C-alpha positions as CSV (number, residue, x, y, z in Angstrom):
1,X,-16.4,34.3,-20.4
2,X,-17.1,34.2,-24.1
3,X,-19.3,36.3,-26.4
4,X,-23.1,35.4,-26.1
5,X,-24.7,33.7,-29.1
6,X,-28.3,32.7,-29.7
7,X,-28.3,28.9,-29.2
8,X,-30.5,26.0,-27.9
9,X,-30.0,24.1,-24.6
10,X,-29.1,21.1,-26.7
11,X,-26.3,23.1,-28.4
12,X,-25.0,24.3,-25.0
13,X,-24.8,20.7,-23.8
14,X,-22.9,19.3,-26.8
15,X,-20.6,22.3,-27.0
16,X,-19.9,22.1,-23.3
17,X,-19.0,18.4,-23.7
18,X,-16.7,19.2,-26.6
19,X,-15.0,21.9,-24.5
20,X,-14.4,19.3,-21.8
21,X,-12.5,17.1,-24.2
22,X,-15.2,14.6,-24.9
23,X,-14.5,12.6,-28.0
24,X,-16.8,9.6,-27.6
25,X,-20.3,9.3,-26.3
26,X,-22.0,5.9,-25.8
27,X,-25.8,6.0,-26.0
28,X,-29.2,5.1,-27.4
29,X,-31.8,7.7,-28.6
30,X,-35.4,8.1,-27.8
31,X,-38.2,10.7,-27.9
32,X,-37.2,12.9,-24.9
33,X,-33.5,13.2,-25.8
34,X,-34.0,13.7,-29.6
35,X,-33.3,17.5,-29.4
36,X,-29.9,16.6,-28.0
37,X,-29.3,13.9,-30.6
38,X,-30.3,16.4,-33.3
39,X,-27.5,18.7,-32.1
40,X,-25.2,15.7,-31.8
41,X,-25.8,15.0,-35.5
42,X,-24.4,18.4,-36.4
43,X,-21.4,18.0,-34.0
44,X,-20.5,14.6,-35.5
45,X,-20.7,16.1,-39.0
46,X,-18.3,18.8,-38.0
47,X,-15.9,16.3,-36.5
48,X,-14.3,15.9,-33.0
49,X,-17.1,13.9,-31.4
50,X,-18.2,10.3,-32.2
51,X,-21.4,8.7,-30.9
52,X,-21.3,4.9,-30.4
53,X,-24.8,3.5,-30.8
54,X,-25.1,0.6,-28.3
55,X,-27.7,-2.1,-28.5
56,X,-28.9,-1.6,-24.9
57,X,-28.6,1.3,-22.5
58,X,-26.8,-0.8,-19.9
59,X,-24.1,-1.4,-22.6
60,X,-23.7,2.4,-22.8
61,X,-23.1,2.8,-19.1
62,X,-20.6,-0.1,-18.9
63,X,-18.8,1.2,-22.1
64,X,-18.5,4.7,-20.6
65,X,-17.2,3.0,-17.4
66,X,-14.6,0.9,-19.3
67,X,-13.6,4.0,-21.2
68,X,-13.0,5.9,-17.9
69,X,-11.1,3.0,-16.2
70,X,-8.7,2.6,-19.2
71,X,-7.9,6.3,-19.5
72,X,-8.6,8.0,-16.2
73,X,-10.8,10.4,-18.1
74,X,-14.6,11.0,-17.6
75,X,-16.7,8.6,-19.5
76,X,-20.0,9.9,-21.0
77,X,-23.2,8.1,-21.9
78,X,-26.7,9.2,-23.1
79,X,-30.1,7.6,-22.7
80,X,-33.7,8.8,-23.1
81,X,-36.3,9.2,-20.4
82,X,-38.3,6.4,-18.7
83,X,-37.0,2.9,-19.6
84,X,-33.9,4.3,-21.3
85,X,-32.8,6.0,-18.1
86,X,-33.7,3.1,-15.8
87,X,-31.7,0.8,-18.1
88,X,-28.6,2.8,-17.0
89,X,-29.1,2.2,-13.3
90,X,-27.0,-1.0,-13.0
91,X,-24.1,0.7,-14.8
92,X,-24.4,3.8,-12.7
93,X,-24.3,1.7,-9.5
94,X,-21.3,-0.2,-10.8
95,X,-19.4,3.1,-11.4
96,X,-20.4,4.4,-8.0
97,X,-19.3,1.3,-6.1
98,X,-15.9,1.4,-7.8
99,X,-15.4,5.2,-7.8
100,X,-15.4,5.6,-11.6
101,X,-15.7,9.2,-13.1
102,X,-18.7,9.3,-15.4
103,X,-21.2,11.9,-16.6
104,X,-24.6,10.5,-17.5
105,X,-27.0,12.5,-19.6
106,X,-30.7,11.5,-19.6
107,X,-33.6,12.9,-21.5
108,X,-36.7,13.9,-19.6
109,X,-40.3,14.8,-20.5
110,X,-40.9,18.5,-20.9
111,X,-41.0,20.7,-17.8
112,X,-44.8,21.2,-17.8
113,X,-45.3,17.3,-17.9
114,X,-43.0,16.5,-15.0
115,X,-44.9,14.9,-12.2
116,X,-48.0,14.0,-14.4
117,X,-47.0,10.4,-15.1
118,X,-46.5,11.4,-18.7
119,X,-45.5,8.8,-21.4
120,X,-42.0,7.5,-20.6
121,X,-41.6,9.7,-17.5
122,X,-39.6,8.4,-14.5
123,X,-38.0,10.3,-11.7
124,X,-34.5,9.2,-12.6
125,X,-33.1,12.0,-10.4
126,X,-34.8,10.4,-7.4
127,X,-34.2,6.8,-8.5
128,X,-30.4,7.3,-8.7
129,X,-29.8,9.5,-5.6
130,X,-28.2,6.7,-3.6
131,X,-25.9,5.6,-6.5
132,X,-24.5,8.9,-7.8
133,X,-21.9,11.3,-6.5
134,X,-24.1,14.2,-7.5
135,X,-27.0,14.9,-9.8
136,X,-28.8,17.7,-11.6
137,X,-32.1,18.4,-13.3
138,X,-31.6,21.3,-15.8
139,X,-34.6,23.6,-15.3
140,X,-33.2,26.5,-17.3
141,X,-31.1,26.2,-20.4
142,X,-29.0,29.2,-19.2
143,X,-27.6,26.9,-16.5
144,X,-26.5,24.2,-18.9
145,X,-22.9,25.2,-19.4
146,X,-22.3,25.8,-15.7
147,X,-23.9,22.4,-14.8
148,X,-21.8,20.5,-17.3
149,X,-18.6,22.2,-16.0
150,X,-19.6,21.4,-12.4
151,X,-20.5,17.8,-13.3
152,X,-17.1,17.1,-14.9
153,X,-15.3,18.7,-11.9
154,X,-17.3,16.8,-9.3
155,X,-17.0,13.5,-11.3
156,X,-13.2,13.6,-11.6
157,X,-12.0,15.4,-8.4
158,X,-11.7,14.0,-4.9
159,X,-13.1,10.5,-4.8
160,X,-14.3,10.0,-8.4
161,X,-17.8,8.9,-9.2
162,X,-20.8,9.2,-11.6
163,X,-22.8,12.4,-12.0
164,X,-26.2,12.5,-13.6
165,X,-27.6,15.4,-15.7
166,X,-31.3,15.1,-16.4
167,X,-32.5,17.3,-19.3
168,X,-36.2,18.0,-20.0
169,X,-37.0,17.9,-23.7
170,X,-38.2,21.5,-23.9
171,X,-34.9,22.7,-22.2
172,X,-33.0,21.1,-25.1
173,X,-35.2,23.0,-27.6
174,X,-35.3,26.4,-25.9
175,X,-33.2,29.2,-27.3
176,X,-31.2,31.6,-25.1
177,X,-28.1,33.8,-25.1
178,X,-25.4,31.1,-24.7
179,X,-22.2,32.0,-23.0
180,X,-19.7,29.1,-22.7
181,X,-18.2,28.0,-19.4
182,X,-14.6,26.7,-19.7
183,X,-13.3,23.7,-17.9
184,X,-11.8,24.5,-14.5
185,X,-13.6,27.9,-14.2
186,X,-16.3,26.8,-11.8
187,X,-16.2,27.3,-8.0
188,X,-18.3,25.1,-5.8
189,X,-18.5,26.5,-2.2
190,X,-18.5,23.7,0.3
191,X,-16.9,21.2,-2.1
192,X,-13.2,21.2,-1.5
193,X,-11.7,17.7,-1.4
194,X,-8.7,17.4,0.9
195,X,-5.6,16.7,-1.3
196,X,-2.7,17.3,1.0
197,X,-2.2,15.0,4.0
198,X,-1.7,16.4,7.5
199,X,2.1,16.8,8.0
200,X,1.9,15.7,11.7
201,X,0.1,12.5,10.7
202,X,2.5,11.9,7.9
203,X,5.4,12.1,10.4
204,X,3.5,9.7,12.7
205,X,3.1,7.2,9.8
206,X,6.8,7.5,9.0
207,X,7.7,6.7,12.6
208,X,5.5,3.6,12.6
209,X,7.0,2.4,9.3
210,X,10.5,2.8,10.6
211,X,9.7,0.8,13.8
212,X,7.8,-2.0,12.1
213,X,9.4,-5.4,11.7
214,X,6.5,-7.1,9.9
215,X,4.9,-4.3,7.8
216,X,2.5,-4.9,4.9
217,X,1.1,-2.5,2.3
218,X,-2.5,-3.0,1.4
219,X,-3.3,-1.2,-1.8
220,X,-6.8,-0.5,-3.3
221,X,-8.4,1.2,-6.2
222,X,-7.7,4.6,-4.9
223,X,-4.0,4.1,-5.9
224,X,-5.1,3.5,-9.5
225,X,-7.4,6.5,-9.5
226,X,-4.6,8.8,-8.2
227,X,-1.9,7.3,-10.4
228,X,0.3,6.4,-7.4
229,X,2.0,3.3,-8.7
230,X,5.5,4.8,-8.9
231,X,5.3,6.2,-5.4
232,X,4.0,2.9,-4.0
233,X,6.9,1.0,-5.6
234,X,9.4,3.6,-4.2
235,X,8.0,3.3,-0.7
236,X,8.0,-0.5,-0.8
237,X,11.5,-0.7,-2.1
238,X,12.9,1.9,0.3
239,X,11.6,0.2,3.4
240,X,11.6,-3.4,2.1
241,X,7.8,-3.7,2.6
242,X,5.7,-6.5,0.9
243,X,2.7,-5.3,-1.1
244,X,-0.7,-6.9,-1.5
245,X,-3.6,-5.4,-3.6
246,X,-7.3,-5.6,-3.6
247,X,-9.3,-6.6,-6.7
248,X,-9.6,-2.9,-7.6
249,X,-6.0,-2.3,-6.8
250,X,-4.5,-4.8,-9.3
251,X,-1.9,-3.0,-11.5
252,X,-1.0,-0.5,-8.8
253,X,2.1,-2.5,-8.0
254,X,4.3,-4.6,-10.4
255,X,3.2,-8.2,-9.7
256,X,6.5,-9.5,-11.1
257,X,8.3,-7.6,-8.3
258,X,9.7,-9.9,-5.6
259,X,7.8,-7.8,-3.0
260,X,4.5,-8.5,-4.6
261,X,2.1,-10.8,-2.8
262,X,-0.6,-10.4,-5.5
263,X,-4.2,-10.1,-4.4
264,X,-5.6,-10.8,-0.9
265,X,-9.1,-11.6,0.3
266,X,-11.7,-14.2,-0.3
267,X,-9.9,-15.6,-3.4
268,X,-6.6,-14.0,-2.8
269,X,-3.3,-15.8,-2.5
270,X,-2.6,-17.8,0.7
271,X,0.6,-16.0,1.3
272,X,-1.1,-12.6,1.1
273,X,-3.8,-13.7,3.5
274,X,-1.3,-15.2,5.9
275,X,0.8,-12.0,5.8
276,X,-2.2,-9.8,6.6
277,X,-3.0,-12.1,9.5
278,X,0.5,-11.8,10.9
279,X,1.7,-8.3,10.1
280,X,2.4,-5.8,12.8
281,X,1.7,-2.7,10.7
282,X,-0.9,-2.5,7.9
283,X,-0.5,0.5,5.5
284,X,-3.9,0.8,3.8
285,X,-3.5,2.9,0.6
286,X,-6.7,3.9,-1.2
287,X,-8.5,0.8,0.2
288,X,-11.8,0.6,2.1
289,X,-11.6,-2.6,4.1
290,X,-14.3,-4.3,2.0
291,X,-15.8,-7.5,3.4
292,X,-14.4,-9.5,0.5
293,X,-11.0,-8.5,1.6
294,X,-11.2,-8.6,5.4
295,X,-13.2,-11.8,6.0
296,X,-14.1,-11.8,9.7
297,X,-13.4,-8.1,10.4
298,X,-12.4,-8.4,14.0
299,X,-9.7,-10.9,13.0
300,X,-8.4,-8.9,10.1
301,X,-4.8,-7.8,10.8
302,X,-5.7,-8.1,14.4
303,X,-2.0,-7.8,15.5
304,X,-1.3,-4.8,13.5
305,X,-1.4,-1.1,13.9
306,X,-3.0,0.6,10.9
307,X,-2.1,3.6,8.8
308,X,-5.1,4.5,6.5
309,X,-4.6,6.9,3.6
310,X,-7.7,7.8,1.6
311,X,-9.1,10.9,-0.1
312,X,-12.6,10.1,1.2
313,X,-12.8,11.0,5.0
314,X,-16.0,8.8,5.2
315,X,-13.9,5.7,4.5
316,X,-11.2,6.4,7.1
317,X,-12.2,4.5,10.2
318,X,-15.5,3.3,8.8
319,X,-14.7,-0.4,9.2
320,X,-11.4,-0.3,11.1
321,X,-10.2,2.5,13.4
322,X,-6.6,3.4,12.3
323,X,-3.8,4.5,14.6
324,X,-2.8,7.0,12.0
325,X,-5.6,8.4,9.7
326,X,-4.4,10.4,6.7
327,X,-7.1,12.1,4.6
328,X,-5.7,13.2,1.2
329,X,-4.9,12.2,-2.4
330,X,-3.0,8.9,-2.2
331,X,-0.3,10.0,-4.6
332,X,0.2,13.4,-3.0
333,X,0.4,11.9,0.5
334,X,3.0,9.4,-0.6
335,X,5.0,12.1,-2.4
336,X,5.0,14.1,0.9
337,X,5.9,11.1,2.9
338,X,8.8,10.1,0.7
339,X,10.0,13.7,0.6
340,X,9.9,13.8,4.4
341,X,11.8,10.5,4.5
342,X,14.6,11.9,2.3
343,X,14.8,15.1,4.4
344,X,15.4,13.2,7.6
345,X,18.0,11.0,5.8
346,X,17.8,8.2,8.4
347,X,19.3,5.1,7.0
348,X,17.0,2.1,6.5
349,X,18.2,-1.2,8.0
350,X,17.2,-3.9,5.5
351,X,17.6,-6.6,8.1
352,X,14.6,-5.2,10.0
353,X,12.2,-6.9,7.7
354,X,14.4,-9.7,6.4
355,X,13.0,-12.4,8.7
356,X,9.5,-11.3,7.7
357,X,10.2,-11.5,4.0
358,X,11.9,-14.9,4.4
359,X,8.8,-16.1,6.2
360,X,6.5,-14.8,3.4
361,X,8.8,-16.5,0.8
362,X,8.3,-19.9,2.7
363,X,4.5,-19.4,2.5
364,X,4.9,-18.5,-1.2
365,X,6.7,-21.8,-1.8
366,X,4.3,-23.9,0.4
367,X,1.0,-22.4,-0.8
368,X,1.4,-21.5,-4.5
369,X,-1.5,-20.9,-6.8
370,X,-2.1,-24.2,-8.7
371,X,-2.9,-24.7,-12.4
372,X,-4.5,-28.1,-13.0
373,X,-3.8,-29.9,-16.2
374,X,-6.5,-32.6,-16.5
375,X,-6.0,-35.4,-19.0
376,X,-9.5,-35.3,-20.3
377,X,-10.1,-31.6,-20.7
378,X,-8.9,-28.0,-20.3
379,X,-8.9,-26.3,-16.9
380,X,-10.0,-22.7,-16.8
381,X,-6.8,-21.7,-15.2
382,X,-4.8,-23.0,-18.2
383,X,-6.7,-20.7,-20.5
384,X,-6.0,-17.7,-18.4
385,X,-2.3,-18.5,-18.1
386,X,-2.1,-19.0,-21.9
387,X,-3.7,-15.7,-22.5
388,X,-1.2,-14.1,-20.2
389,X,1.7,-15.7,-22.1
390,X,0.4,-14.7,-25.5
391,X,-1.0,-11.2,-24.6
392,X,1.0,-10.0,-21.6
393,X,0.4,-6.3,-22.3
394,X,-3.2,-6.4,-23.2
395,X,-6.0,-4.5,-21.4
396,X,-8.2,-7.1,-19.8
397,X,-11.9,-6.8,-18.8
398,X,-13.9,-9.4,-17.1
399,X,-17.4,-10.3,-16.2
400,X,-18.1,-11.6,-12.7
401,X,-17.6,-15.0,-11.2
402,X,-15.0,-17.7,-11.1
403,X,-13.4,-16.6,-14.4
404,X,-13.0,-13.1,-12.8
405,X,-11.1,-14.5,-9.8
406,X,-8.9,-16.8,-12.0
407,X,-8.0,-13.8,-14.2
408,X,-7.2,-11.8,-11.0
409,X,-5.0,-14.6,-9.7
410,X,-3.0,-15.6,-12.8
411,X,-2.7,-12.5,-15.0
412,X,-0.2,-9.7,-14.3
413,X,-1.3,-6.2,-15.0
414,X,0.0,-2.7,-15.5
415,X,-1.8,0.3,-14.2
416,X,-5.4,0.7,-15.6
417,X,-5.0,-2.5,-17.6
418,X,-7.4,-4.5,-15.3
419,X,-11.0,-3.5,-15.8
420,X,-13.6,-5.4,-13.7
421,X,-16.7,-4.8,-11.7
422,X,-15.5,-5.3,-8.1
423,X,-17.9,-3.6,-5.7
424,X,-21.2,-4.3,-7.3
425,X,-20.1,-7.5,-9.1
426,X,-22.1,-6.9,-12.3
427,X,-22.5,-9.8,-14.7
428,X,-22.7,-8.6,-18.3
429,X,-20.1,-5.9,-17.6
430,X,-17.1,-7.4,-19.6
431,X,-18.0,-7.0,-23.3
432,X,-19.3,-3.5,-23.2
433,X,-16.5,-2.4,-20.8
434,X,-14.0,-3.8,-23.3
435,X,-15.8,-2.0,-26.1
436,X,-15.3,1.3,-24.2
437,X,-11.7,0.7,-23.4
438,X,-11.0,-0.2,-27.1
439,X,-12.7,2.9,-28.4
440,X,-10.6,5.0,-26.0
441,X,-7.3,3.2,-26.9
442,X,-7.8,1.7,-30.4
443,X,-4.1,0.7,-30.7
444,X,-4.1,-1.4,-27.5
445,X,-5.0,-5.1,-27.5
446,X,-8.2,-5.4,-25.5
447,X,-9.5,-8.8,-24.3
448,X,-12.6,-9.7,-22.4
449,X,-12.6,-12.8,-20.2
450,X,-16.1,-14.0,-19.6
451,X,-18.2,-16.9,-18.4
452,X,-20.9,-18.6,-20.3
453,X,-23.6,-17.2,-18.0
454,X,-22.2,-13.6,-17.8
455,X,-21.7,-13.4,-21.6
456,X,-25.4,-13.9,-22.2
457,X,-26.3,-10.9,-20.1
458,X,-25.2,-8.4,-22.8
459,X,-24.3,-10.4,-25.8
460,X,-26.4,-8.0,-28.0
461,X,-23.3,-5.7,-27.9
462,X,-21.7,-8.0,-30.5
463,X,-23.8,-5.9,-32.9
464,X,-22.1,-2.7,-31.7
465,X,-18.7,-4.4,-32.2
466,X,-19.6,-5.3,-35.7
467,X,-21.2,-1.9,-36.5
468,X,-18.1,0.1,-35.6
469,X,-15.4,-2.6,-36.3
470,X,-14.3,-2.4,-32.6
471,X,-11.6,-5.0,-32.4
472,X,-12.4,-6.6,-29.0
473,X,-11.4,-10.2,-28.4
474,X,-13.7,-12.2,-26.0
475,X,-12.7,-15.5,-24.4
476,X,-15.6,-17.5,-22.8
477,X,-14.6,-20.0,-20.1
478,X,-17.6,-22.2,-20.7
479,X,-18.3,-24.8,-18.0
480,X,-22.1,-24.8,-18.5
481,X,-22.8,-23.3,-15.1
482,X,-23.1,-20.1,-13.2
483,X,-19.7,-21.2,-11.9
484,X,-19.4,-19.3,-8.6
485,X,-23.1,-20.0,-7.7
486,X,-22.4,-23.7,-8.4
487,X,-19.3,-23.6,-6.2
488,X,-21.2,-22.1,-3.3
489,X,-24.1,-24.5,-3.7
490,X,-21.6,-27.4,-3.6
491,X,-19.7,-26.0,-0.6
492,X,-22.3,-24.4,1.6
493,X,-25.7,-25.7,0.4
494,X,-25.4,-29.4,0.4
495,X,-24.9,-29.8,-3.4
496,X,-28.4,-28.6,-4.1
497,X,-27.8,-27.1,-7.6
498,X,-30.9,-25.1,-8.1
499,X,-31.2,-22.7,-11.1
500,X,-27.5,-22.6,-11.8
501,X,-27.0,-25.0,-14.7
502,X,-26.9,-23.1,-18.0
503,X,-26.5,-25.9,-20.5
504,X,-30.1,-26.0,-21.6
505,X,-30.6,-23.0,-23.9
506,X,-26.9,-22.3,-24.4
507,X,-26.4,-20.6,-27.7
508,X,-24.1,-22.0,-30.4
509,X,-21.4,-19.4,-30.1
510,X,-20.0,-19.7,-33.7
511,X,-23.6,-19.5,-35.1
512,X,-24.4,-16.6,-32.9
513,X,-21.3,-14.8,-34.1
514,X,-22.0,-15.6,-37.7
515,X,-25.4,-14.0,-37.3
516,X,-23.7,-10.8,-36.1
517,X,-21.1,-11.1,-38.9
518,X,-18.1,-11.7,-36.7
519,X,-15.7,-14.6,-36.1
520,X,-16.7,-17.2,-33.5
521,X,-14.7,-20.4,-32.6
522,X,-15.3,-23.4,-30.3
523,X,-12.3,-24.9,-28.5
524,X,-12.3,-28.4,-26.9
525,X,-8.7,-29.4,-26.6
526,X,-5.5,-27.9,-25.2
527,X,-3.8,-27.8,-28.5
528,X,-6.8,-26.1,-30.1
529,X,-6.9,-23.6,-27.3
530,X,-3.3,-22.4,-27.8
531,X,-3.7,-22.1,-31.5
532,X,-7.1,-20.4,-31.2
533,X,-5.7,-17.7,-28.9
534,X,-2.8,-17.1,-31.4
535,X,-5.3,-16.9,-34.3
536,X,-7.6,-14.6,-32.3
537,X,-4.8,-12.1,-31.6
538,X,-3.8,-12.1,-35.2
539,X,-7.3,-11.5,-36.6
540,X,-8.2,-8.0,-37.5
541,X,-11.7,-7.8,-36.1
542,X,-13.8,-8.9,-33.1
543,X,-13.5,-12.6,-32.2
544,X,-15.3,-14.7,-29.6
545,X,-13.7,-18.0,-28.5
546,X,-15.9,-20.5,-26.6
547,X,-13.5,-22.6,-24.6
548,X,-15.2,-25.8,-23.3
549,X,-13.5,-26.1,-19.9
550,X,-13.9,-28.7,-17.1
551,X,-17.3,-28.3,-15.5
552,X,-16.5,-28.9,-11.8
553,X,-13.4,-26.8,-11.2
554,X,-13.6,-24.7,-8.1
555,X,-11.8,-21.4,-7.4
556,X,-9.3,-21.7,-4.5
557,X,-8.0,-20.5,-2.1
558,X,-11.4,-19.4,-0.7
559,X,-12.1,-17.7,2.6
560,X,-15.5,-19.0,3.8
561,X,-18.1,-16.5,5.0
562,X,-17.6,-15.6,8.7
563,X,-14.1,-16.9,8.8
564,X,-10.8,-15.1,9.1
565,X,-8.4,-14.7,6.2
566,X,-6.2,-17.3,7.8
567,X,-8.9,-20.0,7.5
568,X,-8.9,-20.8,3.8
569,X,-10.5,-23.7,1.9
570,X,-8.6,-25.5,-0.9
571,X,-5.0,-25.1,0.3
572,X,-2.6,-27.7,-1.1
573,X,-3.0,-31.2,0.3
574,X,-1.4,-31.9,3.7
575,X,-0.8,-28.2,4.3
576,X,-2.8,-25.9,6.5
577,X,-2.7,-22.7,8.4
578,X,-2.1,-24.8,11.5
579,X,1.4,-25.5,10.2
580,X,2.0,-21.8,9.4
581,X,1.0,-20.2,12.7
582,X,1.0,-20.9,16.4
583,X,-2.0,-22.8,17.8
584,X,-3.9,-21.8,20.9
585,X,-6.9,-23.5,22.6
586,X,-10.1,-21.8,23.6
587,X,-10.5,-21.6,27.4
588,X,-14.3,-22.1,27.1
589,X,-14.8,-24.9,24.5
590,X,-11.3,-26.1,23.9
591,X,-11.5,-25.6,20.1
592,X,-8.2,-25.1,18.3
593,X,-7.5,-21.5,17.2
594,X,-4.7,-19.9,15.4
595,X,-2.9,-17.3,17.4
596,X,-4.3,-14.4,15.4
597,X,-7.9,-15.0,16.5
598,X,-9.4,-12.4,18.7
599,X,-12.5,-14.6,19.3
600,X,-13.1,-18.3,19.1
601,X,-15.0,-19.1,15.8
602,X,-16.8,-22.0,17.5
603,X,-18.2,-20.4,20.7
604,X,-17.4,-16.7,20.3
605,X,-15.4,-16.5,23.5
606,X,-12.8,-13.7,23.5
607,X,-9.3,-15.2,23.3
């Protein structure tokens, strides 16, 4: 405890943020939060904290999110009451779905006016209850330092997530005897996330791993949050286990490694989806069995026993009951498992999984990801591959759609270098998230891959890039459509393309960039594309490249809704899952089924 000094609630907030290591705040001012911004003015003048003025509050929330994903630190954003606060909602939900640590500070009308429908009053506390990890309304400035310390602790511990602090205007102005609260000093009765896994369950998991002949590691975003990439690689190499990741888990395992199967799920690799359909043991590490991963849930890894490791007990068994549930921090559980493995000293027989790995290698050869090279244009996949060649170590953000899936398929990432809205699927996320990552790591190359529709959602943040000289590179894969919507309309809605074409009203990207005072380029040929990427990377400043790609390219493989992961659309010609797995016939309707099916997809009869 420090020595009391006479200060305002606004001072207590800014000083507490500084004590928690906050160096950058993304925000937009307004009437109710002006006392806090007035104190921020003094803090910026003194040095140590920089405020980034975004052009829309949604940009602030996504930038704080990108900052947190790139660094593992808590991202911070500010907005005023009413519309300022509600403009943050999409970004808060994005962070909650993907378990990203953030502290969101909103201004609120003065305490006497709360509940009177005052000017710019909304109950942001109530609005955001379903999409935050925790939230506060500061009723007394003497609680401010404690609340900030609690917010940072809650946001960053256990399963990370966003925490809201709503500050009435008069609380920011009121003076009191301020006593700082240092980071790590708060105690929250009833909030004690389980970090260490149960030793008996760890032993059970180890026994299953040793017995398995067709194991598979299924790695999600929890592995990134806990920093478990080294332990995952050690476990995979020790037991010769192939590894597949979710969209959130990209970067948790070296995708150049021979044991890597890349991403699984709706647009995952065929060999990853075949492997999860045929494995006899599924080791789920920081993953939540999301529907975009599992496809038809009762056919997902239907032959496998399941080990599920997750810090959130609510996720363990939520969608799939595991044989061995382990609640704990992913990295700590794996450390304990590997230590137990070394203590027992039992030798590992590499031949146990050799046939399994050989089978996966055949799938890898028979069902590769394909990069088209059309004679009369540029395929989107080509652009992504070229980016990966010229900027292999960059931090990549994306928006949401086909371009996001192609980036996930063809780029190779290190830990925290893949920044994308996975759970909520938020268009407009890419540019502000890249902005946040670049502010956090100014020496790192930061590239946003966007689509023409997504880019227009938050293009006003080009003004923020210009204002602060934030050197973010943006590559638009422009096919004139909401690409994934068009693909679904083509595949599942009889080619009825309603409200998905974006060509009418499409801005001229170089002119738009010129208006903001930054560099913009249009690319129409393969040769132009390669040189434009090289020039973009060499340019000292933000750049937007508008690459005119083929308009009708679809993203494959694709697991159709209601189908198992084994039933993918868009596999290479003359190849199908029927050639990769044993066929059985339904006793009720006679329809062909792969042997992994628990139920016939035609009539629903249990196989």
